[in-house]
C-alpha positions as CSV (number, residue, x, y, z in Angstrom):
1,X,-15.0,-16.9,27.1
2,X,-16.3,-13.4,26.3
3,X,-12.7,-12.3,25.4
4,X,-10.0,-13.0,23.4
5,X,-6.2,-13.5,24.3
6,X,-4.1,-10.8,23.7
7,X,-1.4,-11.0,20.8
8,X,2.2,-10.5,21.3
9,X,2.8,-7.7,23.5
10,X,5.4,-6.4,20.5
11,X,2.9,-5.6,18.3
12,X,0.9,-3.2,20.4
13,X,2.9,0.0,19.0
14,X,3.4,-1.1,15.4
15,X,1.8,0.8,13.0
16,X,1.1,-1.7,9.8
17,X,2.4,-0.3,6.3
18,X,-0.1,1.5,4.5
19,X,-0.5,0.8,1.0
20,X,-3.8,2.7,0.5
21,X,-5.6,2.2,-2.3
22,X,-6.7,5.6,-3.5
23,X,-8.2,5.9,-7.2
24,X,-7.1,8.9,-9.5
25,X,-6.7,9.3,-13.3
26,X,-3.3,9.6,-12.9
27,X,-1.8,7.1,-10.7
28,X,2.2,8.4,-9.8
29,X,2.2,6.9,-6.1
30,X,3.4,3.2,-5.9
31,X,6.7,3.6,-8.4
32,X,4.9,1.3,-10.7
33,X,5.4,0.7,-14.8
34,X,3.2,3.6,-16.1
35,X,2.7,0.8,-19.1
36,X,1.1,-2.8,-18.8
37,X,2.9,-5.5,-20.4
38,X,3.8,-5.3,-24.2
39,X,1.3,-6.6,-26.4
40,X,2.9,-9.2,-28.1
41,X,4.0,-11.0,-25.0
42,X,0.1,-10.7,-23.7
43,X,-0.5,-12.4,-26.4
44,X,2.1,-15.2,-26.2
45,X,0.7,-15.9,-22.9
46,X,-3.5,-15.6,-24.1
47,X,-2.3,-17.9,-26.8
48,X,-1.1,-21.0,-24.3
49,X,-3.5,-20.0,-21.6
50,X,-5.7,-22.7,-22.5
51,X,-3.2,-25.2,-21.6
52,X,-2.2,-23.5,-18.3
53,X,-2.8,-26.2,-15.3
54,X,-4.9,-23.9,-12.6
55,X,-5.6,-27.4,-11.0
56,X,-1.9,-28.1,-10.1
57,X,-0.1,-26.6,-7.1
58,X,3.3,-24.8,-8.4
59,X,6.9,-25.5,-8.5
60,X,7.8,-25.0,-4.9
61,X,11.2,-23.1,-5.9
62,X,10.1,-21.8,-9.2
63,X,12.5,-23.9,-10.9
64,X,12.4,-22.6,-14.5
65,X,12.8,-18.6,-13.9
66,X,15.3,-19.8,-11.2
67,X,17.4,-21.0,-13.8
68,X,17.2,-18.2,-16.0
69,X,17.7,-15.6,-13.8
70,X,21.0,-17.5,-12.4
71,X,22.4,-18.0,-16.0
72,X,21.3,-14.0,-16.7
73,X,23.8,-13.7,-13.9
74,X,26.3,-15.5,-14.2
75,X,25.3,-17.7,-11.3
76,X,23.5,-21.6,-10.4
77,X,20.4,-21.7,-9.5
78,X,21.2,-22.2,-5.7
79,X,22.5,-18.9,-5.8
80,X,18.7,-17.8,-6.1
81,X,15.6,-17.7,-4.7
82,X,12.6,-16.5,-6.0
83,X,9.7,-14.8,-4.0
84,X,6.3,-13.4,-3.5
85,X,7.4,-10.1,-4.5
86,X,10.6,-8.7,-3.0
87,X,8.6,-8.0,0.6
88,X,8.2,-11.8,1.3
89,X,11.9,-12.1,0.9
90,X,13.2,-9.2,3.1
91,X,10.9,-10.7,5.8
92,X,12.3,-14.2,5.3
93,X,16.1,-12.6,5.9
94,X,14.8,-11.6,9.5
95,X,13.3,-14.8,10.2
96,X,16.4,-16.8,9.4
97,X,18.8,-14.1,10.8
98,X,16.9,-11.8,12.8
99,X,14.3,-12.7,15.9
100,X,14.8,-12.2,19.5
101,X,18.4,-11.0,20.7
102,X,19.3,-10.0,17.1
103,X,19.8,-6.7,15.8
104,X,19.1,-5.4,12.4
105,X,20.9,-1.7,11.1
106,X,18.5,0.3,9.7
107,X,19.3,3.5,7.8
108,X,16.3,5.7,7.7
109,X,14.9,7.7,5.6
110,X,14.4,4.6,3.9
111,X,11.7,1.4,2.7
112,X,9.6,1.1,5.9
113,X,9.2,-2.2,5.7
114,X,12.6,-2.9,6.8
115,X,11.6,-1.9,10.4
116,X,7.9,-3.5,10.2
117,X,9.5,-6.6,9.6
118,X,12.1,-6.2,12.3
119,X,9.4,-5.4,14.7
120,X,7.2,-8.3,13.4
121,X,10.2,-10.5,14.3
122,X,11.1,-9.2,17.6
123,X,14.2,-8.1,16.1
124,X,16.0,-5.2,18.1
125,X,16.3,-2.1,15.4
126,X,19.7,-0.2,15.5
127,X,18.8,3.0,13.3
128,X,21.6,4.9,11.8
129,X,19.8,8.3,10.2
130,X,20.9,9.5,7.0
131,X,22.3,12.7,6.4
132,X,20.2,15.6,5.7
133,X,21.2,15.2,1.9
134,X,19.9,11.2,2.6
135,X,23.6,9.9,2.1
136,X,24.5,7.0,4.4
137,X,26.6,8.5,7.5
138,X,29.4,5.6,6.4
139,X,31.6,6.6,9.4
140,X,28.7,6.1,12.1
141,X,27.7,2.9,10.3
142,X,31.3,1.7,10.7
143,X,31.5,2.7,14.2
144,X,28.4,0.7,15.3
145,X,29.4,-2.5,12.8
146,X,32.7,-2.4,14.7
147,X,30.7,-3.5,18.1
148,X,30.3,-6.4,16.5
149,X,26.7,-7.6,17.6
150,X,24.4,-6.5,14.3
151,X,23.3,-9.2,12.5
152,X,21.7,-7.9,9.4
153,X,22.3,-4.9,7.5
154,X,19.7,-3.4,5.4
155,X,20.7,-0.5,2.5
156,X,18.2,0.1,-0.6
157,X,20.3,1.1,-3.7
158,X,18.9,3.3,-4.9
159,X,17.2,4.3,-2.0
160,X,13.5,4.2,-2.0
161,X,12.3,7.0,-1.5
162,X,14.6,9.3,-1.8
163,X,16.6,8.0,-5.2
164,X,20.0,8.5,-3.4
165,X,22.6,6.1,-5.0
166,X,25.4,4.8,-2.0
167,X,28.7,5.3,-3.4
168,X,30.1,1.3,-4.5
169,X,32.7,2.0,-1.8
170,X,30.7,2.5,1.1
171,X,29.2,-0.6,0.1
172,X,32.1,-2.2,0.3
173,X,33.6,-0.9,3.5
174,X,30.3,-2.1,5.0
175,X,30.9,-5.6,3.8
176,X,34.4,-5.7,4.3
177,X,33.7,-4.3,8.0
178,X,31.5,-7.2,9.2
179,X,29.9,-10.7,9.1
180,X,26.4,-9.4,9.2
181,X,24.1,-10.1,6.4
182,X,24.7,-7.2,4.3
183,X,21.1,-6.9,2.1
184,X,21.6,-4.6,-0.9
185,X,18.1,-3.9,-2.2
186,X,18.5,-3.4,-6.1
187,X,14.4,-3.1,-6.8
188,X,15.4,-0.3,-9.0
189,X,18.8,-1.2,-10.4
190,X,17.0,-1.4,-13.9
191,X,17.1,2.5,-13.8
192,X,20.1,3.3,-11.5
193,X,22.6,0.6,-13.9
194,X,24.6,-0.1,-10.6
195,X,24.6,-3.2,-9.0
196,X,26.6,-5.1,-6.2
197,X,26.6,-8.5,-8.6
198,X,30.5,-8.2,-9.1
199,X,31.3,-8.0,-5.4
200,X,29.6,-11.5,-4.9
201,X,32.1,-14.0,-4.8
202,X,34.4,-11.9,-2.5
203,X,31.7,-11.3,0.4
204,X,29.6,-14.2,1.0
205,X,27.7,-11.8,3.8
206,X,26.3,-10.1,0.5
207,X,22.5,-10.5,-0.7
208,X,21.0,-8.6,-3.6
209,X,17.3,-7.8,-4.0
210,X,15.6,-7.5,-7.0
211,X,11.5,-7.5,-8.3
212,X,9.7,-7.7,-11.3
213,X,7.2,-4.8,-9.9
214,X,9.5,-1.7,-11.1
215,X,11.2,-2.3,-14.9
216,X,9.2,-5.2,-16.1
217,X,5.5,-3.9,-15.4
218,X,4.3,-6.8,-13.3
219,X,3.7,-5.3,-9.5
220,X,0.2,-7.2,-9.7
221,X,1.8,-10.4,-9.8
222,X,4.2,-9.8,-7.0
223,X,7.5,-11.5,-8.2
224,X,10.8,-10.9,-7.0
225,X,14.3,-12.7,-6.1
226,X,17.3,-12.8,-4.1
227,X,20.7,-13.5,-5.3
228,X,23.4,-14.8,-2.8
229,X,25.9,-17.2,-1.6
230,X,24.5,-20.8,-1.7
231,X,24.3,-21.1,2.0
232,X,22.3,-18.1,2.9
233,X,20.1,-19.5,0.1
234,X,19.7,-22.5,1.7
235,X,18.8,-21.2,5.1
236,X,16.3,-19.2,3.7
237,X,14.7,-22.3,2.1
238,X,14.0,-23.3,5.7
239,X,12.0,-20.4,6.8
240,X,10.1,-19.5,3.3
241,X,6.2,-20.6,2.8
242,X,5.7,-23.5,0.5
243,X,4.3,-22.3,-3.0
244,X,4.4,-18.6,-1.9
245,X,4.7,-17.9,-5.7
246,X,2.1,-19.1,-7.7
247,X,2.2,-20.8,-11.0
248,X,0.9,-18.0,-13.1
249,X,3.2,-15.5,-11.2
250,X,6.1,-17.9,-12.2
251,X,4.7,-18.4,-16.0
252,X,4.6,-14.8,-16.5
253,X,7.7,-14.0,-15.3
254,X,9.5,-16.7,-17.1
255,X,8.2,-15.5,-20.0
256,X,9.1,-11.7,-19.4
257,X,12.1,-12.4,-18.1
258,X,12.9,-14.1,-21.6
259,X,11.9,-11.3,-23.6
260,X,13.1,-8.6,-21.3
261,X,15.0,-6.8,-24.3
262,X,11.7,-5.8,-24.8
263,X,11.7,-3.6,-22.2
264,X,14.6,-1.6,-22.6
265,X,13.1,1.3,-24.6
266,X,10.3,1.6,-22.1
267,X,13.0,2.0,-19.1
268,X,15.1,4.2,-21.1
269,X,11.9,6.6,-21.1
270,X,11.2,6.2,-18.1
271,X,14.9,7.8,-17.0
272,X,14.3,10.5,-19.5
273,X,10.8,11.3,-18.0
274,X,12.7,11.3,-15.0
275,X,14.7,14.2,-16.4
276,X,12.0,16.0,-17.1
277,X,10.5,15.5,-13.9
278,X,13.3,16.9,-12.2
279,X,13.8,20.0,-14.7
280,X,10.0,20.6,-14.7
281,X,10.0,20.5,-11.0
282,X,13.3,22.8,-10.2
283,X,12.1,25.1,-12.5
284,X,8.9,25.9,-10.0
285,X,9.5,28.7,-7.6
286,X,9.6,26.9,-4.0
287,X,9.8,23.4,-4.8
288,X,13.3,22.0,-3.7
289,X,13.9,18.6,-5.7
290,X,16.2,16.0,-5.2
291,X,18.5,14.0,-7.4
292,X,17.2,10.3,-8.0
293,X,18.7,7.4,-9.6
294,X,15.1,5.6,-9.7
295,X,11.7,5.9,-11.4
296,X,10.6,8.2,-8.8
297,X,11.7,11.7,-7.9
298,X,11.5,13.3,-4.1
299,X,10.5,16.5,-4.0
300,X,10.4,19.3,-0.9
301,X,7.6,22.1,-0.7
302,X,5.8,24.6,1.8
303,X,2.3,22.7,2.9
304,X,3.1,19.7,1.2
305,X,0.4,17.7,2.9
306,X,-2.1,20.4,1.2
307,X,-0.2,20.2,-2.3
308,X,-1.1,16.4,-2.2
309,X,-4.8,17.2,-1.3
310,X,-5.0,19.6,-3.9
311,X,-3.3,17.3,-6.8
312,X,-5.8,14.8,-5.8
313,X,-9.0,16.5,-5.3
314,X,-8.7,19.5,-7.9
315,X,-6.6,17.4,-10.3
316,X,-7.1,13.7,-10.1
317,X,-3.3,13.1,-9.9
318,X,-2.2,11.0,-7.1
319,X,1.6,11.2,-5.4
320,X,2.8,9.9,-2.5
321,X,2.6,11.8,0.7
322,X,5.9,11.7,3.4
323,X,5.5,15.2,4.5
324,X,4.7,14.1,8.2
325,X,7.7,11.2,8.0
326,X,10.8,11.7,10.4
327,X,13.6,13.1,8.3
328,X,11.0,13.5,5.0
329,X,9.2,16.4,6.5
330,X,7.4,18.6,3.6
331,X,8.4,16.2,1.3
332,X,6.4,14.3,-1.8
333,X,7.0,11.5,-3.7
334,X,6.1,11.3,-7.4
335,X,6.7,8.2,-9.9
336,X,8.0,8.8,-13.3
337,X,4.5,8.2,-15.5
338,X,3.9,8.4,-19.3
339,X,4.7,11.4,-21.0
340,X,1.3,12.8,-20.9
341,X,0.9,11.7,-17.1
342,X,4.0,13.5,-16.4
343,X,2.9,17.0,-18.1
344,X,-0.5,16.3,-16.4
345,X,1.6,16.5,-13.0
346,X,4.2,19.4,-14.1
347,X,0.9,21.6,-15.1
348,X,-1.3,20.6,-11.9
349,X,1.6,21.5,-9.6
350,X,2.2,24.7,-11.0
351,X,-1.4,25.7,-11.4
352,X,-1.7,24.8,-7.3
353,X,1.5,26.5,-6.3
354,X,0.5,29.8,-8.5
355,X,-2.9,29.8,-7.4
356,X,-1.4,29.6,-3.5
357,X,0.8,32.8,-4.5
358,X,-2.0,34.3,-5.8
359,X,-3.8,34.0,-3.0
360,X,-1.2,34.7,-0.5
361,X,-0.4,38.2,-2.3
362,X,-4.8,39.0,-2.1
363,X,-4.2,38.3,1.4
364,X,-1.4,40.5,2.2
365,X,-3.4,43.1,-0.1
366,X,-6.5,42.7,2.1
367,X,-4.3,43.3,5.2
368,X,-3.1,46.1,4.1
369,X,-6.6,47.6,3.3
370,X,-7.6,46.5,6.5
371,X,-4.8,48.8,8.3
372,X,-5.1,51.2,6.0
373,X,-2.0,51.0,3.9
374,X,-3.0,50.2,0.7
375,X,-1.7,53.8,-0.8
376,X,1.6,52.8,-0.2
377,X,1.3,49.8,-2.6
378,X,0.2,52.0,-5.4
379,X,-3.4,51.0,-5.3
């Protein structure tokens, strides 16, 4: 044969998630923790590395980590499932509850993988856009759920990339309105300090997603987990990949989770840094800053894509460009970094915008010269 059979037609117009690998001196684009693992944890791991059995397959259910997470949340291990980052678990949820003839209710702008995974699994997307201030349109959501044909609801809490926190009462109204599986994605809950965990017993359709990638410096190892009803977790185990979380990731995550108190000061520092970024950006003329309960800040500025390029090429500062995304026009998102990184970012934004403003003034002056009106300006 001189040709290849085409893939599923549903993939023809699917745009893959583009996790760009762009390097800069200041990396503030991916909502990562600004610091590596604490030295005492690294030393503890290093001391036992010679004993690590790289030649053996991992525990397929990550049993030790599962037990630790369950105990910390007042649950049983059968209420916990560990996955290869939150991304694998989102995909598993749609493999089990989505698919052809099934519907996912999505609330853009939000985490893009919800919609991408829906398309990959052949799940129909029902989109209820957020309001202009990025709140959930609760009336529209409840009305749509009232039709009774939605199978999965996914809500990022706080929302990525906007930082918006949905009131708990709204989430409870959604849980009461449907028997659909409701995923509340709490990837940033360590920074918001808000969780739906107390409502799990009353709402068997509630599933909570969390990750080690943000607050616990483990973005490089890809470990996430869900908390859910025993029956829900059992169904997810039917579709998950075997050995999806490698032994090394399980070992490190379990060590980190046991020592999670070590991260509390860094989490508080990140929350303080978030306030610094919000106040600093708000002080720059022409920048609109949106409130955030996560470890990032979304802001809107004229010619955002040009600002993104200038920050990268002239200041070696990388942030996330959402300026062409529907509902996020002219928006950029900056991750909270170290104090030094935050200061460098703010100084860079101020510099670029000041130069832009000076160029506009100069351009206006030149226009007046061309039209013979410079005298009117006092020159």
